[in-house]
C-alpha positions as CSV (number, residue, x, y, z in Angstrom):
1,M,31.5,2.6,-32.1
2,P,32.9,-0.7,-33.5
3,S,31.0,-2.5,-36.1
4,G,31.6,-6.1,-37.1
5,G,35.0,-7.7,-37.2
6,Y,36.8,-10.0,-34.7
7,R,36.1,-9.6,-31.0
8,Q,38.4,-11.4,-28.6
9,P,36.4,-13.4,-26.1
10,S,36.7,-12.6,-22.4
11,S,37.3,-16.3,-21.5
12,P,40.5,-18.1,-22.5
13,A,38.9,-20.0,-25.4
14,P,35.8,-19.1,-27.4
15,V,35.0,-22.7,-28.3
16,S,36.6,-25.9,-27.0
17,G,38.4,-28.1,-29.5
18,P,37.9,-31.8,-29.8
19,G,39.8,-34.3,-27.6
20,A,43.4,-33.4,-27.0
21,L,42.8,-29.9,-28.5
22,S,40.2,-29.0,-25.9
23,K,40.7,-25.9,-23.8
24,R,38.8,-24.4,-20.9
25,T,36.1,-22.0,-21.9
26,D,34.9,-21.0,-18.4
27,G,37.9,-18.9,-17.4
28,G,39.8,-21.5,-15.4
29,P,39.8,-22.3,-11.7
30,G,38.3,-19.8,-9.3
31,K,35.8,-18.5,-11.9
32,Q,32.8,-20.3,-10.6
33,P,29.7,-18.3,-11.2
34,V,28.0,-16.7,-8.2
35,R,24.7,-18.5,-7.4
36,A,22.0,-17.3,-5.2
37,P,18.4,-18.5,-4.9
38,S,15.5,-16.4,-6.0
39,G,12.8,-15.3,-3.6
40,G,13.4,-14.7,0.1
41,A,13.3,-11.5,2.0
42,Y,14.2,-8.1,0.5
43,G,18.0,-7.8,0.2
44,E,18.9,-11.4,1.0
45,R,19.9,-12.2,-2.6
46,Q,22.3,-9.3,-2.8
47,E,23.8,-10.2,0.6
48,L,24.4,-13.8,-0.5
49,E,26.0,-12.7,-3.8
50,Q,28.3,-10.3,-1.9
51,L,29.3,-13.1,0.5
52,Q,30.1,-15.4,-2.4
53,Q,32.2,-12.7,-4.2
54,G,34.2,-12.1,-1.0
55,A,35.1,-15.7,-0.5
56,A,37.2,-17.9,-2.8
57,L,35.0,-20.3,-4.6
58,S,36.0,-23.9,-5.4
59,A,36.8,-24.8,-9.0
60,T,34.0,-27.3,-9.1
61,P,30.6,-25.9,-9.9
62,G,28.7,-27.8,-7.1
63,G,25.1,-27.2,-6.1
64,D,23.7,-29.1,-9.1
65,V,22.2,-32.3,-7.8
66,G,20.9,-34.9,-10.1
67,A,17.4,-36.4,-9.8
68,P,16.9,-38.8,-6.9
69,E,16.7,-42.5,-7.5
70,P,13.2,-43.6,-8.4
71,V,11.3,-45.4,-5.6
72,D,8.9,-48.3,-6.4
73,V,5.8,-47.2,-4.4
74,T,3.8,-50.2,-5.7
75,A,6.0,-52.8,-4.0
76,D,3.9,-53.2,-0.9
77,L,0.5,-53.0,-2.5
78,V,-1.9,-55.9,-2.5
79,G,-4.0,-56.4,-5.5
80,F,-7.8,-56.6,-5.3
81,G,-7.9,-60.3,-6.3
82,E,-5.1,-61.3,-3.8
83,P,-5.9,-62.9,-0.4
84,T,-5.7,-60.7,2.7
85,Q,-2.4,-60.4,4.5
86,M,-4.2,-59.9,7.8
87,P,-6.8,-62.7,8.1
88,G,-7.6,-62.0,11.8
89,E,-8.4,-58.3,11.3
90,P,-11.8,-57.1,10.0
91,V,-11.9,-54.9,6.9
92,T,-13.5,-52.1,9.0
93,A,-10.6,-51.9,11.5
94,G,-9.5,-48.3,11.9
95,A,-12.9,-46.9,10.8
96,D,-15.5,-45.4,13.0
97,L,-18.1,-48.0,12.0
98,G,-18.2,-51.8,11.8
99,S,-16.2,-54.4,13.8
100,G,-12.7,-53.9,15.0
101,P,-10.9,-50.9,16.7
102,G,-12.0,-47.4,15.6
103,L,-10.1,-44.2,15.4
104,E,-9.7,-44.1,19.2
105,A,-7.1,-46.9,18.8
106,L,-4.8,-44.3,17.2
107,G,-4.7,-42.2,20.4
108,L,-5.1,-38.9,18.6
109,P,-6.7,-35.9,20.2
110,N,-10.1,-34.9,19.0
111,Q,-8.9,-32.1,16.7
112,P,-12.3,-30.3,16.4
113,D,-12.5,-30.0,20.2
114,E,-8.9,-28.8,20.5
115,D,-9.6,-26.1,17.8
116,M,-12.8,-25.0,19.6
117,K,-10.9,-24.7,22.9
118,K,-8.5,-22.3,21.2
119,L,-11.4,-20.3,19.8
120,V,-12.7,-19.6,23.3
121,A,-10.0,-16.9,23.7
122,Y,-11.6,-15.0,20.8
123,L,-15.1,-15.3,22.2
124,P,-15.6,-11.5,22.8
125,V,-14.7,-10.7,19.2
126,L,-16.8,-13.5,17.8
127,E,-19.7,-12.5,20.0
128,H,-19.5,-8.9,18.7
129,M,-19.5,-10.3,15.1
130,A,-22.5,-12.5,15.8
131,N,-24.5,-9.5,17.2
132,Q,-24.1,-7.4,14.1
133,P,-27.1,-7.0,11.8
134,G,-27.0,-9.5,9.0
135,A,-24.8,-12.0,10.9
136,S,-25.3,-15.6,9.7
137,K,-27.0,-18.3,11.8
138,A,-23.7,-20.2,11.6
139,A,-21.9,-17.3,13.3
140,R,-24.5,-17.2,16.1
141,N,-24.4,-21.0,16.5
142,L,-20.6,-20.9,16.8
143,V,-20.8,-18.3,19.6
144,R,-23.4,-20.4,21.4
145,Q,-21.3,-23.5,21.1
146,L,-18.2,-21.6,22.4
147,K,-20.2,-20.2,25.3
148,G,-21.3,-23.7,26.2
149,M,-17.6,-24.8,26.4
150,A,-16.4,-21.8,28.5
């Protein structure tokens, strides 16, 4: 068992020198490290590592992307003291109260109704649940409402 003393590094140079004296310390071209993301399904990481080891990797490290350019999200905002940019449109436009068009102007489906229609398929199970001792009023009301839609 060796103790102390000089140990030759596995890479060509243990430390790079300054300027013209600099040498590669990563082992040279083709020695790019194998990179695989963490997570994923069982065995995927090992499979990705094996695929990378079997293929010749480029000498550039790649994969490391810098931060995206900052976006000014305040550019289109109008201050509270500023005049409106839509003088012909009421403040309540797009709301379900007041003057102007309401939510119907968006042409979106009534999502609660769509969800309830999908729950009708589960009516037998929900009915069984609502008939159990200790079932909540909400569960029984849900079953009544679904039966009214069916």
